[in-house]
Residue, then its C-alpha position, 0 to 999 in steps of 0.5 A: m353757578l355762583e356756588m363760590a361767591p365772587g371775591s371768596a378765596v380758593i384754597e387749593k389744599d382744601i380742594c385736594l382733600a375734598n376730592g382726593v386728588s393731588r395738587t397738580p390737577v388742581r393747579e392745572a384746573v385753577q390755571k384754566l379758570a384763570d385763563e377764562g377769567l373766573v379766578v384771579v391769582v394774586p402773587q404772595s396773596g392767594t387765589y380768589v373767585s373773580r368779581v363779575s365784570f359788567q364790561l365783559a358781561e355787556e360785551g358777551f351780551v352784544i355778541r350773544r344777541a348778534l349771533e342768536i338773532e341770526g340763528v333764530r331766523r334760520a331756525a324758523l326756516h328749518r324747524d320740523d315737528r321733532a325740533m318743536a317737540r324738543l323745544d316744547a319739552i324744555l319749556e315744560r321743564m322750565r315751568q316745572i323748575i319754577s313750580d318746584n322753586t329749584l331756580k338754580t337749575y333754570l340756567g341749564a334748561d335756559d341754555e338747552f333751549h337756546s342751544s337747541i335753537a342754534e342746532i335747529s338753525g343748522m349753524t353747528r358752531l354758533w352756540r360754541y361761540v356764544s358760550m365762549a363769550k358769555v362767562d360773566l354774563d352767565r354769572m349775572r344770569q344766575l344772580s338774577a334768577p331769584i328776582p320775583g317774577h323774572l323767570e316767569r317772564v323769561t319763560h313766557q318770552h321763551e314760549q313766544i320765541a318757540e311759537a314764532i319758530r313754529r309758525g316759520s316766521a323769521d321776522q317774528s322769531e327775531l323780534a321775540m328773541r330781541i325782546h327776550l335778550d334785551s329785557s333780560f339784560e336790562v333786569m340783570s343790569g339793575m342788579i349792580n347796585r344791589s349786589d354789593g361785593f359781587f361786581l368789580g369795584g367793590t371792596g375786599a379780596g379781588g375787588s379791583r382785580a381782573 
């Protein structure tokens, strides 16, 4: 969610005090974050929020696109009125988020939309595998949220995906999903030179570390 900026220090003592817990669970949590690549532990230096890896984000995007295209094709063949009502409700919430300018909450609704499509497809583990692959991609998604007009375009693309599923067209559903994912990643890729210090290769703590 980028509540802590990439490159910033993670102070375990402060986390303990803020949450009223001992060092042990905090250290365990930090180790899990390190295993997931979200923080970097540097001996004799400290722990830092990792900078975003474009290479890993791109890899996550490729994995996500392959899985979601297969999922949306199957969803178009398995949809029903209840499933479409769920997608419509999520779309309405997305419009409200944009209207209220609470853009930081959009990512959660976005994930719910895509995970719902995976559920409709009947492939119960598909979204779990997508989620495992998109850690760095998610941080790029969060960075892109304030770009003027971006989330409006994303919502319109979501509407097109939902309509293709509603019509039961696997081919149109695949095309709409492919256009959506490709265009969103293009927008995110354009942020690298405008987000100084957030991506690997910048300066400061954690700038060139994994």
